[in-house]
C-alpha positions as protocol buffer text, in pm:
chain_id: "A"
residue {
  index: 1
  type: MET
  ca { x: 4205 y: -4071 z: 707 }
}
residue {
  index: 2
  type: ASN
  ca { x: 3977 y: -4046 z: 1013 }
}
residue {
  index: 3
  type: GLY
  ca { x: 4144 y: -3696 z: 1157 }
}
residue {
  index: 4
  type: ARG
  ca { x: 4097 y: -3516 z: 877 }
}
residue {
  index: 5
  type: ALA
  ca { x: 3761 y: -3617 z: 891 }
}
residue {
  index: 6
  type: GLY
  ca { x: 3646 y: -3525 z: 1198 }
}
residue {
  index: 7
  type: SER
  ca { x: 3860 y: -3227 z: 1135 }
}
residue {
  index: 8
  type: ALA
  ca { x: 3670 y: -3137 z: 907 }
}
residue {
  index: 9
  type: ASN
  ca { x: 3354 y: -3202 z: 1043 }
}
residue {
  index: 10
  type: HIS
  ca { x: 3407 y: -3057 z: 1389 }
}
residue {
  index: 11
  type: ARG
  ca { x: 3538 y: -2706 z: 1146 }
}
residue {
  index: 12
  type: THR
  ca { x: 3106 y: -2797 z: 935 }
}
residue {
  index: 13
  type: LYS
  ca { x: 2945 y: -2747 z: 1281 }
}
residue {
  index: 14
  type: ALA
  ca { x: 3179 y: -2482 z: 1398 }
}
residue {
  index: 15
  type: ASP
  ca { x: 3082 y: -2307 z: 1069 }
}
residue {
  index: 16
  type: VAL
  ca { x: 2694 y: -2405 z: 1122 }
}
residue {
  index: 17
  type: LEU
  ca { x: 2738 y: -2194 z: 1458 }
}
residue {
  index: 18
  type: ALA
  ca { x: 2935 y: -1946 z: 1426 }
}
residue {
  index: 19
  type: GLN
  ca { x: 2606 y: -1885 z: 1058 }
}
residue {
  index: 20
  type: ALA
  ca { x: 2365 y: -1911 z: 1302 }
}
residue {
  index: 21
  type: ALA
  ca { x: 2485 y: -1635 z: 1616 }
}
residue {
  index: 22
  type: ALA
  ca { x: 2540 y: -1388 z: 1291 }
}
residue {
  index: 23
  type: PHE
  ca { x: 2182 y: -1465 z: 1179 }
}
residue {
  index: 24
  type: LEU
  ca { x: 2062 y: -1362 z: 1457 }
}
residue {
  index: 25
  type: ILE
  ca { x: 2339 y: -1089 z: 1613 }
}
residue {
  index: 26
  type: THR
  ca { x: 2224 y: -901 z: 1276 }
}
residue {
  index: 27
  type: THR
  ca { x: 1824 y: -1017 z: 1301 }
}
residue {
  index: 28
  type: LEU
  ca { x: 1790 y: -916 z: 1626 }
}
residue {
  index: 29
  type: SER
  ca { x: 1992 y: -580 z: 1606 }
}
residue {
  index: 30
  type: ASP
  ca { x: 1828 y: -493 z: 1271 }
}
residue {
  index: 31
  type: LEU
  ca { x: 1468 y: -541 z: 1399 }
}
residue {
  index: 32
  type: PHE
  ca { x: 1518 y: -365 z: 1708 }
}
residue {
  index: 33
  type: ALA
  ca { x: 1669 y: -38 z: 1541 }
}
residue {
  index: 34
  type: LEU
  ca { x: 1397 y: -46 z: 1367 }
}
residue {
  index: 35
  type: ALA
  ca { x: 1152 y: 53 z: 1650 }
}
residue {
  index: 36
  type: LEU
  ca { x: 1396 y: 292 z: 1735 }
}
residue {
  index: 37
  type: LEU
  ca { x: 1446 y: 427 z: 1347 }
}
residue {
  index: 38
  type: LEU
  ca { x: 1021 y: 380 z: 1390 }
}
residue {
  index: 39
  type: ARG
  ca { x: 994 y: 590 z: 1687 }
}
residue {
  index: 40
  type: GLY
  ca { x: 1174 y: 846 z: 1551 }
}
residue {
  index: 41
  type: ALA
  ca { x: 1015 y: 875 z: 1232 }
}
residue {
  index: 42
  type: LEU
  ca { x: 732 y: 872 z: 1368 }
}
residue {
  index: 43
  type: GLN
  ca { x: 759 y: 1143 z: 1617 }
}
residue {
  index: 44
  type: TRP
  ca { x: 940 y: 1321 z: 1345 }
}
residue {
  index: 45
  type: ALA
  ca { x: 571 y: 1351 z: 1126 }
}
residue {
  index: 46
  type: ARG
  ca { x: 419 y: 1403 z: 1496 }
}
residue {
  index: 47
  type: ALA
  ca { x: 190 y: 1086 z: 1467 }
}
residue {
  index: 48
  type: PRO
  ca { x: -65 y: 1175 z: 1741 }
}
residue {
  index: 49
  type: ALA
  ca { x: 87 y: 918 z: 2025 }
}
residue {
  index: 50
  type: HIS
  ca { x: -260 y: 728 z: 2162 }
}
residue {
  index: 51
  type: ASP
  ca { x: -177 y: 512 z: 1806 }
}
residue {
  index: 52
  type: PRO
  ca { x: -245 y: 214 z: 1822 }
}
residue {
  index: 53
  type: LEU
  ca { x: 139 y: 205 z: 1662 }
}
residue {
  index: 54
  type: SER
  ca { x: 287 y: 396 z: 1855 }
}
residue {
  index: 55
  type: GLY
  ca { x: 232 y: 310 z: 2180 }
}
residue {
  index: 56
  type: PHE
  ca { x: 365 y: -21 z: 2054 }
}
residue {
  index: 57
  type: VAL
  ca { x: 668 y: 72 z: 1994 }
}
residue {
  index: 58
  type: ALA
  ca { x: 750 y: 344 z: 2241 }
}
residue {
  index: 59
  type: ALA
  ca { x: 660 y: 26 z: 2522 }
}
residue {
  index: 60
  type: LEU
  ca { x: 938 y: -167 z: 2261 }
}
residue {
  index: 61
  type: THR
  ca { x: 1148 y: 50 z: 2314 }
}
residue {
  index: 62
  type: ASP
  ca { x: 1055 y: 311 z: 2633 }
}
residue {
  index: 63
  type: TRP
  ca { x: 1378 y: 104 z: 2883 }
}
residue {
  index: 64
  type: ALA
  ca { x: 1619 y: 217 z: 2674 }
}
residue {
  index: 65
  type: VAL
  ca { x: 1492 y: 567 z: 2523 }
}
residue {
  index: 66
  type: ARG
  ca { x: 1419 y: 708 z: 2860 }
}
residue {
  index: 67
  type: PRO
  ca { x: 1714 y: 665 z: 3016 }
}
residue {
  index: 68
  type: THR
  ca { x: 1965 y: 783 z: 2726 }
}
residue {
  index: 69
  type: ARG
  ca { x: 1695 y: 1142 z: 2774 }
}
residue {
  index: 70
  type: ARG
  ca { x: 1819 y: 1242 z: 3061 }
}
residue {
  index: 71
  type: VAL
  ca { x: 2190 y: 1302 z: 2889 }
}
residue {
  index: 72
  type: VAL
  ca { x: 2029 y: 1343 z: 2476 }
}
residue {
  index: 73
  type: PRO
  ca { x: 1781 y: 1583 z: 2442 }
}
residue {
  index: 74
  type: GLY
  ca { x: 1527 y: 1530 z: 2144 }
}
residue {
  index: 75
  type: TRP
  ca { x: 1629 y: 1916 z: 1893 }
}
residue {
  index: 76
  type: GLY
  ca { x: 1336 y: 1975 z: 1769 }
}
residue {
  index: 77
  type: ARG
  ca { x: 1167 y: 1711 z: 1618 }
}
residue {
  index: 78
  type: PHE
  ca { x: 1405 y: 1480 z: 1571 }
}
residue {
  index: 79
  type: ASP
  ca { x: 1449 y: 1171 z: 1873 }
}
residue {
  index: 80
  type: SER
  ca { x: 1810 y: 1209 z: 1945 }
}
residue {
  index: 81
  type: ALA
  ca { x: 1793 y: 949 z: 2211 }
}
residue {
  index: 82
  type: SER
  ca { x: 1610 y: 726 z: 1936 }
}
residue {
  index: 83
  type: LEU
  ca { x: 1829 y: 820 z: 1654 }
}
residue {
  index: 84
  type: LEU
  ca { x: 2184 y: 735 z: 1832 }
}
residue {
  index: 85
  type: LEU
  ca { x: 2076 y: 491 z: 2056 }
}
residue {
  index: 86
  type: ALA
  ca { x: 1999 y: 322 z: 1669 }
}
residue {
  index: 87
  type: TRP
  ca { x: 2376 y: 385 z: 1584 }
}
residue {
  index: 88
  type: LEU
  ca { x: 2469 y: 243 z: 1922 }
}
residue {
  index: 89
  type: THR
  ca { x: 2259 y: -76 z: 1776 }
}
residue {
  index: 90
  type: GLU
  ca { x: 2403 y: -129 z: 1516 }
}
residue {
  index: 91
  type: LEU
  ca { x: 2764 y: -18 z: 1550 }
}
residue {
  index: 92
  type: LEU
  ca { x: 2703 y: -310 z: 1847 }
}
residue {
  index: 93
  type: GLN
  ca { x: 2606 y: -563 z: 1586 }
}
residue {
  index: 94
  type: LEU
  ca { x: 2864 y: -503 z: 1323 }
}
residue {
  index: 95
  type: TRP
  ca { x: 3140 y: -523 z: 1557 }
}
residue {
  index: 96
  type: LEU
  ca { x: 2970 y: -882 z: 1782 }
}
residue {
  index: 97
  type: LEU
  ca { x: 3025 y: -1013 z: 1391 }
}
residue {
  index: 98
  type: LEU
  ca { x: 3343 y: -897 z: 1411 }
}
residue {
  index: 99
  type: GLN
  ca { x: 3451 y: -1070 z: 1692 }
}
residue {
  index: 100
  type: LEU
  ca { x: 3257 y: -1372 z: 1601 }
}
residue {
  index: 101
  type: GLY
  ca { x: 3515 y: -1399 z: 1279 }
}
residue {
  index: 102
  type: GLY
  ca { x: 3855 y: -1363 z: 1416 }
}
residue {
  index: 103
  type: ARG
  ca { x: 3848 y: -1021 z: 1380 }
}
residue {
  index: 104
  type: HIS
  ca { x: 4230 y: -761 z: 1459 }
}
residue {
  index: 105
  type: PHE
  ca { x: 4261 y: -455 z: 1340 }
}
residue {
  index: 106
  type: GLY
  ca { x: 4598 y: -465 z: 1633 }
}
residue {
  index: 107
  type: PRO
  ca { x: 4746 y: -102 z: 1566 }
}
residue {
  index: 108
  type: THR
  ca { x: 4507 y: 4 z: 1268 }
}
residue {
  index: 109
  type: ILE
  ca { x: 4173 y: 62 z: 1591 }
}
residue {
  index: 110
  type: GLY
  ca { x: 4154 y: 389 z: 1501 }
}
residue {
  index: 111
  type: ALA
  ca { x: 4118 y: 389 z: 1162 }
}
residue {
  index: 112
  type: ALA
  ca { x: 3938 y: 76 z: 1202 }
}
residue {
  index: 113
  type: GLY
  ca { x: 3703 y: 291 z: 1374 }
}
residue {
  index: 114
  type: VAL
  ca { x: 3602 y: 517 z: 1220 }
}
residue {
  index: 115
  type: ALA
  ca { x: 3508 y: 263 z: 916 }
}
residue {
  index: 116
  type: LEU
  ca { x: 3339 y: 90 z: 1200 }
}
residue {
  index: 117
  type: ALA
  ca { x: 3159 y: 457 z: 1308 }
}
residue {
  index: 118
  type: ALA
  ca { x: 3079 y: 499 z: 933 }
}
residue {
  index: 119
  type: LEU
  ca { x: 2913 y: 174 z: 797 }
}
residue {
  index: 120
  type: ALA
  ca { x: 2718 y: 176 z: 1115 }
}
residue {
  index: 121
  type: LEU
  ca { x: 2531 y: 527 z: 928 }
}
residue {
  index: 122
  type: VAL
  ca { x: 2502 y: 388 z: 674 }
}
residue {
  index: 123
  type: GLN
  ca { x: 2374 y: 18 z: 755 }
}
residue {
  index: 124
  type: LEU
  ca { x: 2169 y: 296 z: 948 }
}
residue {
  index: 125
  type: VAL
  ca { x: 2040 y: 480 z: 628 }
}
residue {
  index: 126
  type: ARG
  ca { x: 1975 y: 186 z: 450 }
}
residue {
  index: 127
  type: LEU
  ca { x: 1680 y: 40 z: 703 }
}
residue {
  index: 128
  type: ALA
  ca { x: 1557 y: 409 z: 754 }
}
residue {
  index: 129
  type: ILE
  ca { x: 1482 y: 366 z: 340 }
}
residue {
  index: 130
  type: TYR
  ca { x: 1370 y: 14 z: 338 }
}
residue {
  index: 131
  type: VAL
  ca { x: 1086 y: 190 z: 625 }
}
residue {
  index: 132
  type: MET
  ca { x: 1006 y: 436 z: 418 }
}
residue {
  index: 133
  type: MET
  ca { x: 975 y: 252 z: 149 }
}
residue {
  index: 134
  type: ALA
  ca { x: 733 y: 0 z: 326 }
}
residue {
  index: 135
  type: ALA
  ca { x: 471 y: 261 z: 453 }
}
residue {
  index: 136
  type: LEU
  ca { x: 543 y: 403 z: 95 }
}
residue {
  index: 137
  type: ILE
  ca { x: 375 y: 0 z: -100 }
}
residue {
  index: 138
  type: VAL
  ca { x: 147 y: 14 z: 237 }
}
residue {
  index: 139
  type: GLN
  ca { x: 5 y: 341 z: 209 }
}
residue {
  index: 140
  type: ALA
  ca { x: -53 y: 319 z: -228 }
}
residue {
  index: 141
  type: VAL
  ca { x: -193 y: -29 z: -119 }
}
residue {
  index: 142
  type: LEU
  ca { x: -464 y: 92 z: 110 }
}
residue {
  index: 143
  type: SER
  ca { x: -506 y: 389 z: -89 }
}
residue {
  index: 144
  type: TRP
  ca { x: -682 y: 156 z: -344 }
}
residue {
  index: 145
  type: ILE
  ca { x: -812 y: -117 z: -133 }
}
residue {
  index: 146
  type: ASN
  ca { x: -944 y: 84 z: 200 }
}
residue {
  index: 147
  type: PRO
  ca { x: -843 y: 481 z: 197 }
}
residue {
  index: 148
  type: TYR
  ca { x: -1037 y: 477 z: 530 }
}
residue {
  index: 149
  type: SER
  ca { x: -869 y: 244 z: 758 }
}
residue {
  index: 150
  type: PRO
  ca { x: -766 y: 390 z: 1040 }
}
residue {
  index: 151
  type: LEU
  ca { x: -343 y: 310 z: 957 }
}
residue {
  index: 152
  type: ALA
  ca { x: -410 y: 593 z: 636 }
}
residue {
  index: 153
  type: PRO
  ca { x: -351 y: 853 z: 924 }
}
residue {
  index: 154
  type: LEU
  ca { x: 0 y: 740 z: 1020 }
}
residue {
  index: 155
  type: LEU
  ca { x: 130 y: 692 z: 680 }
}
residue {
  index: 156
  type: ASP
  ca { x: 6 y: 1019 z: 619 }
}
residue {
  index: 157
  type: TYR
  ca { x: 235 y: 1164 z: 913 }
}
residue {
  index: 158
  type: VAL
  ca { x: 508 y: 962 z: 818 }
}
residue {
  index: 159
  type: THR
  ca { x: 549 y: 977 z: 375 }
}
residue {
  index: 160
  type: ARG
  ca { x: 399 y: 1327 z: 345 }
}
residue {
  index: 161
  type: PRO
  ca { x: 693 y: 1548 z: 433 }
}
residue {
  index: 162
  type: VAL
  ca { x: 898 y: 1236 z: 152 }
}
residue {
  index: 163
  type: LEU
  ca { x: 597 y: 1286 z: -104 }
}
residue {
  index: 164
  type: ARG
  ca { x: 550 y: 1667 z: -118 }
}
residue {
  index: 165
  type: PRO
  ca { x: 872 y: 1750 z: -295 }
}
residue {
  index: 166
  type: PHE
  ca { x: 740 y: 1520 z: -567 }
}
residue {
  index: 167
  type: ARG
  ca { x: 353 y: 1613 z: -576 }
}
residue {
  index: 168
  type: ARG
  ca { x: 541 y: 2017 z: -649 }
}
residue {
  index: 169
  type: LEU
  ca { x: 654 y: 1846 z: -970 }
}
residue {
  index: 170
  type: LEU
  ca { x: 391 y: 1536 z: -1097 }
}
residue {
  index: 171
  type: PRO
  ca { x: 49 y: 1692 z: -1044 }
}
residue {
  index: 172
  type: PRO
  ca { x: -224 y: 1395 z: -1053 }
}
residue {
  index: 173
  type: ILE
  ca { x: -280 y: 1202 z: -1345 }
}
residue {
  index: 174
  type: ALA
  ca { x: -712 y: 1195 z: -1472 }
}
residue {
  index: 175
  type: ASN
  ca { x: -708 y: 1236 z: -981 }
}
residue {
  index: 176
  type: VAL
  ca { x: -427 y: 927 z: -1013 }
}
residue {
  index: 177
  type: ASP
  ca { x: -125 y: 1066 z: -770 }
}
residue {
  index: 178
  type: LEU
  ca { x: 235 y: 917 z: -900 }
}
residue {
  index: 179
  type: SER
  ca { x: 382 y: 1036 z: -624 }
}
residue {
  index: 180
  type: PRO
  ca { x: 422 y: 725 z: -442 }
}
residue {
  index: 181
  type: LEU
  ca { x: 550 y: 527 z: -712 }
}
residue {
  index: 182
  type: PHE
  ca { x: 895 y: 825 z: -755 }
}
residue {
  index: 183
  type: ALA
  ca { x: 936 y: 822 z: -421 }
}
residue {
  index: 184
  type: LEU
  ca { x: 1055 y: 379 z: -413 }
}
residue {
  index: 185
  type: ILE
  ca { x: 1221 y: 480 z: -732 }
}
residue {
  index: 186
  type: ALA
  ca { x: 1404 y: 776 z: -623 }
}
residue {
  index: 187
  type: CYS
  ca { x: 1414 y: 569 z: -258 }
}
residue {
  index: 188
  type: GLN
  ca { x: 1580 y: 206 z: -439 }
}
residue {
  index: 189
  type: LEU
  ca { x: 1767 y: 479 z: -692 }
}
residue {
  index: 190
  type: LEU
  ca { x: 1984 y: 562 z: -300 }
}
residue {
  index: 191
  type: LEU
  ca { x: 2032 y: 199 z: -213 }
}
residue {
  index: 192
  type: ILE
  ca { x: 2126 y: 107 z: -592 }
}
residue {
  index: 193
  type: LEU
  ca { x: 2417 y: 412 z: -537 }
}
residue {
  index: 194
  type: PRO
  ca { x: 2544 y: 565 z: -277 }
}
residue {
  index: 195
  type: VAL
  ca { x: 2421 y: 350 z: -21 }
}
residue {
  index: 196
  type: ALA
  ca { x: 2534 y: -20 z: -127 }
}
residue {
  index: 197
  type: TRP
  ca { x: 2824 y: 198 z: -289 }
}
residue {
  index: 198
  type: PHE
  ca { x: 2954 y: 335 z: 108 }
}
residue {
  index: 199
  type: GLU
  ca { x: 2806 y: -74 z: 244 }
}
residue {
  index: 200
  type: LEU
  ca { x: 3066 y: -208 z: -27 }
}
residue {
  index: 201
  type: SER
  ca { x: 3429 y: 96 z: 59 }
}
residue {
  index: 202
  type: LEU
  ca { x: 3336 y: 41 z: 423 }
}
residue {
  index: 203
  type: GLY
  ca { x: 3333 y: -346 z: 417 }
}
residue {
  index: 204
  type: ARG
  ca { x: 3606 y: -415 z: 291 }
}
residue {
  index: 205
  type: LEU
  ca { x: 3799 y: -250 z: 574 }
}
residue {
  index: 206
  type: LEU
  ca { x: 3618 y: -433 z: 767 }
}
residue {
  index: 207
  type: PHE
  ca { x: 3610 y: -786 z: 700 }
}
């Protein structure tokens, strides 16, 4: 009886340690991928390099982005190095979680690798949507409480390409711009429909 209790206690401690390790892996990798996505978004939006947020993101990611740019040049407004590193970060996260869970694929390693790469891409898209939703919400709040905030021009740089098609279809009503609301609805629909479906389908192949 005592042996069984000790074994159960040992498993419980192992499970707790595994959960803590998974939490750290997921949190740290998502934060770094988020910083890389922000860097890519700021370059895509052609945000000023002297902006405090741009400087902070650059300082946080320069150690990885600068060497990568020597072999992965930019493509127009897209920061290819930052986007590639963000995808690799999500890929490494998934691989570590699989190793932590003791998952082995054996002869199906090829198909698992493709699924792993695809799931990392889907997770990156999800993070990018979250970044855009956060920018839209902060921009909307600032437009009401502090439209002349130093952060307002930067948010406009980032959200303008996404809001442009909505503004063409939805003119202001009584001087109220409803395009951020509909952009947020579109982002939420993307998270619910294709993103969640792909995550679920690919996750079943791996976990």
